[in-house]
Rosetta silent file (secondary structure, phi, psi, omega in degrees, C-alpha in Angstrom):
SEQUENCE: MTQNRETRAVQNPCFLAVGEREDCLIWRQQVGLFRAYDDPSRVIKAGMAGQSDSWMIVRVKITQEMVGKEIGVAVQPEFKTATGKQSKNQKNWEKAVRRAGGIYRLIRSADEILRLIDDVKSGRWD
SCORE:     score description
SCORE:     0.000 S_00000001
   1 L     0.000  131.382  178.995   98.401   91.869  124.032 S_00000001
   2 L   -92.702  149.115  178.317   96.323   94.949  124.812 S_00000001
   3 L   -92.808  143.773  176.304   95.063   97.311  122.153 S_00000001
   4 L   -79.432  169.963 -176.796   95.747  101.027  122.401 S_00000001
   5 H   -60.730  -39.407  179.558   92.950  103.590  122.325 S_00000001
   6 H   -60.834  -41.534  179.505   93.605  104.476  118.672 S_00000001
   7 H   -64.870  -49.142 -177.988   93.178  100.833  117.648 S_00000001
   8 H   -66.917  -45.857 -170.791   89.933  100.351  119.596 S_00000001
   9 H   -83.251  -27.082 -173.111   88.350  103.722  118.870 S_00000001
  10 H  -123.184  -57.662 -173.678   89.382  104.309  115.246 S_00000001
  11 H   -60.674  -53.241 -176.016   91.138  101.448  113.460 S_00000001
  12 H   -58.111  -48.158  177.034   88.820   98.586  114.354 S_00000001
  13 H   -61.093  -34.847  178.685   85.589  100.414  113.364 S_00000001
  14 H   -66.630  -44.203  179.385   87.263  101.527  110.104 S_00000001
  15 H   -63.299  -39.236  177.170   88.338   97.995  109.212 S_00000001
  16 H   -65.247  -40.499 -179.061   84.820   96.722  109.911 S_00000001
  17 H   -65.256  -38.434 -177.580   83.278   99.484  107.776 S_00000001
  18 H   -82.394  -26.556 -172.402   85.550   98.742  104.818 S_00000001
  19 H   -56.758  -28.713 -178.704   85.473   94.954  105.191 S_00000001
  20 L   -83.197  -11.605 -175.013   82.121   94.476  103.458 S_00000001
  21 L   -82.832  143.347  177.317   83.110   96.402  100.331 S_00000001
  22 L   -96.311   -7.824 -175.634   84.234   94.634   97.165 S_00000001
  23 L   -97.152    8.653  176.711   85.838   97.737   95.636 S_00000001
  24 E  -154.521  160.297  179.663   88.725   98.027   98.061 S_00000001
  25 E  -131.186  129.839  179.669   91.225   96.026  100.029 S_00000001
  26 E  -130.280  142.580  175.797   92.635   97.184  103.362 S_00000001
  27 E  -147.480  153.344 -179.579   95.241   95.614  105.597 S_00000001
  28 E   -78.971  137.277  176.724   97.126   96.471  108.776 S_00000001
  29 L  -118.184  107.877  179.113  100.800   97.311  108.455 S_00000001
  30 L   -71.380  135.451  179.838  102.708   96.812  111.680 S_00000001
  31 L  -135.915  135.076  175.454  105.385   99.421  112.198 S_00000001
  32 E   135.499 -164.543  178.285  107.887   99.723  115.008 S_00000001
  33 E  -108.526  135.967 -177.922  110.225   97.676  117.147 S_00000001
  34 E  -133.560  151.355  176.308  109.102   94.373  118.609 S_00000001
  35 E   -95.590  138.958  177.995  110.721   91.771  120.827 S_00000001
  36 L   -68.645  137.357  178.737  110.889   88.184  119.620 S_00000001
  37 L   -63.546  -39.225 -176.248  108.745   85.820  121.716 S_00000001
  38 L   -79.766  -15.564 -179.905  111.390   83.121  121.716 S_00000001
  39 L  -153.337   88.839 -175.890  114.204   85.517  122.640 S_00000001
  40 L   -58.747  -15.305  177.492  113.151   88.818  124.282 S_00000001
  41 L   -79.516  -14.058  179.666  116.680   90.183  123.862 S_00000001
  42 L   -90.378  123.793 -178.842  116.217   90.054  120.079 S_00000001
  43 E  -103.922  135.054 -179.526  114.570   93.172  118.648 S_00000001
  44 E  -115.722  130.313  178.053  112.767   93.046  115.306 S_00000001
  45 E   -99.949  130.774  178.493  112.156   96.170  113.218 S_00000001
  46 E  -124.419  135.325  177.382  109.055   96.253  111.013 S_00000001
  47 L    73.134 -168.273 -179.663  108.198   98.892  108.429 S_00000001
  48 L  -117.980  147.388  179.463  109.656  102.358  108.093 S_00000001
  49 L   -54.897  127.337  177.782  109.502  105.172  110.622 S_00000001
  50 L    89.824   -8.120 -177.642  106.332  107.184  110.061 S_00000001
  51 L   -57.636  148.660 -179.457  104.724  104.620  107.770 S_00000001
  52 L   -61.705  157.337  179.250  100.921  104.560  107.757 S_00000001
  53 L   -65.899  -27.437 -176.650   98.972  102.232  110.019 S_00000001
  54 E  -150.125  169.947  174.547   97.483  100.464  107.054 S_00000001
  55 E  -122.001  151.148  178.960   97.496  100.161  103.287 S_00000001
  56 E  -147.582  140.143  172.142   94.472  100.260  101.069 S_00000001
  57 E  -116.963  126.748 -179.291   93.831   99.737   97.369 S_00000001
  58 E  -114.411  126.438  178.791   90.644  101.303   95.993 S_00000001
  59 E   -75.713  130.759 -174.843   89.319  100.225   92.593 S_00000001
  60 E  -137.073  137.129  168.485   88.675  103.260   90.367 S_00000001
  61 E   -82.872  143.728 -175.834   87.468  103.762   86.785 S_00000001
  62 L  -122.988 -172.592 -169.826   89.642  106.241   84.959 S_00000001
  63 L   -31.660  164.542  178.633   89.788  108.638   81.974 S_00000001
  64 H   -55.881  -39.696 -178.294   87.930  108.570   78.653 S_00000001
  65 H   -63.726  -21.995 -176.137   90.919  107.000   76.923 S_00000001
  66 H  -121.145   30.861 -177.572   90.687  104.053   79.261 S_00000001
  67 L   -52.484  133.771  178.008   86.909  103.790   79.608 S_00000001
  68 L    91.384  -21.982  177.596   85.896  100.503   81.143 S_00000001
  69 L   -84.926  150.669  177.389   89.298   99.731   82.578 S_00000001
  70 E  -125.350  148.712  178.034   89.800   99.869   86.299 S_00000001
  71 E  -127.580  162.222  172.375   92.948  100.435   88.308 S_00000001
  72 E   -98.666  131.667 -179.255   93.858  100.092   91.946 S_00000001
  73 E  -103.663  129.639  178.633   94.819  103.334   93.655 S_00000001
  74 E   -73.982  120.885 -177.637   97.340  103.210   96.514 S_00000001
  75 E  -126.572  133.575 -178.816   95.727  104.771   99.586 S_00000001
  76 E  -119.026   93.096  173.898   97.393  105.251  102.965 S_00000001
  77 E   -79.693  134.532  175.412   94.952  105.942  105.799 S_00000001
  78 E  -112.231  113.221 -175.669   96.644  107.060  109.026 S_00000001
  79 E   -83.387  131.824  177.695   94.361  106.413  111.990 S_00000001
  80 L  -141.050  149.493  172.134   94.268  108.931  114.814 S_00000001
  81 L   -71.439  176.370 -177.745   91.948  109.620  117.707 S_00000001
  82 L   -57.113  -30.551 -177.659   90.116  112.962  117.797 S_00000001
  83 L  -107.872   -0.540 -177.306   93.110  114.585  119.499 S_00000001
  84 L   -68.011  145.618 -179.721   95.898  112.490  117.934 S_00000001
  85 L  -125.765  151.397  177.144   98.627  114.261  115.975 S_00000001
  86 L   -71.665  143.436  171.365  101.102  113.090  113.344 S_00000001
  87 L   -79.975  169.497  176.846  104.719  112.638  114.313 S_00000001
  88 H   -59.001  -43.448  179.387  107.466  114.236  112.225 S_00000001
  89 H   -62.556  -37.534  178.774  108.178  110.832  110.650 S_00000001
  90 H   -67.433  -37.568  176.765  104.493  110.418  109.772 S_00000001
  91 H   -65.430  -38.174  176.874  104.447  113.840  108.098 S_00000001
  92 H   -65.519  -40.075  177.918  107.520  112.834  106.077 S_00000001
  93 H   -63.162  -42.941  177.925  105.809  109.582  105.074 S_00000001
  94 H   -55.850  -46.693  179.639  102.734  111.552  103.962 S_00000001
  95 H   -61.120  -41.268 -178.908  104.948  113.718  101.712 S_00000001
  96 H   -66.275  -41.744  179.267  106.623  110.632  100.219 S_00000001
  97 H   -62.781  -47.423 -179.295  103.286  108.922   99.486 S_00000001
  98 H   -64.249  -40.750  179.505  101.875  112.046   97.828 S_00000001
  99 H   -61.485  -33.093 -179.811  105.066  112.629   95.839 S_00000001
 100 L   -84.966    0.748  178.275  104.765  109.072   94.448 S_00000001
 101 L    94.896    2.436  177.615  101.144  109.670   93.411 S_00000001
 102 L   -82.852  173.243 -179.165   99.509  107.874   96.309 S_00000001
 103 E  -115.290  133.301 -178.434   96.749  109.205   98.532 S_00000001
 104 E  -132.441  133.842  176.675   97.261  109.808  102.242 S_00000001
 105 E  -151.492  142.608  171.759   94.693  111.058  104.713 S_00000001
 106 E   -73.000  135.562 -178.223   94.259  111.211  108.465 S_00000001
 107 E  -124.771  128.854 -177.915   91.244  109.152  109.517 S_00000001
 108 L  -119.539    2.043  179.791   89.436  109.623  112.823 S_00000001
 109 L  -164.852  165.627  175.965   86.269  107.523  112.320 S_00000001
 110 H   -63.174  -37.982  177.602   84.617  104.844  110.211 S_00000001
 111 H   -59.462  -39.349 -178.982   82.571  107.556  108.476 S_00000001
 112 H   -67.478  -36.867  179.848   85.789  109.298  107.432 S_00000001
 113 H   -71.712  -34.751  176.553   87.309  106.180  105.866 S_00000001
 114 H   -67.383  -37.250  176.001   84.106  105.537  103.897 S_00000001
 115 H   -65.450  -38.756  176.797   84.157  109.180  102.741 S_00000001
 116 H   -59.163  -46.324  179.732   87.810  108.717  101.714 S_00000001
 117 H   -60.278  -46.250  177.802   86.871  105.738   99.538 S_00000001
 118 H   -60.262  -41.147  179.113   84.061  107.741   97.909 S_00000001
 119 H   -63.816  -42.039  179.442   86.445  110.667   97.348 S_00000001
 120 H   -62.682  -44.563 -177.110   89.055  108.413   95.727 S_00000001
 121 H   -66.475  -24.832 -178.611   86.461  106.859   93.428 S_00000001
 122 H  -104.279    2.306  177.114   85.241  110.306   92.325 S_00000001
 123 L    79.474   21.561 -177.538   88.688  111.943   92.011 S_00000001
 124 L  -111.288   43.290 -173.576   88.230  114.342   94.976 S_00000001
 125 L   -88.635  -12.712 -179.740   91.045  113.225   97.247 S_00000001
 126 L   -87.301    0.000    0.000   93.077  116.450   97.479 S_00000001
């Protein structure tokens, strides 16, 4: 299986950059239609149209009332190349994530995903 440019240029460096951190967890979420290896006529649907490329949970300390407690914040990075654009379905997914209190951001480099984690931890994600 060959990797697309977005995977090689953006996703892989981002996963490597985040992989060493103990304060977050990131994983790839396959989305789309795939053919079964054992029966190419069988099509398998994974995820929802527009869903982010990955999911991430970032550990964050919160308010005075809960000093010392930590929570995991749902973060949805959407990886794009420098010229990549969101589809209509991806824009709808972004709205749904934000409406539910999650964080969604377009990511174009490893530096950007590390900045996203720092922003989440400091409450500056909007």
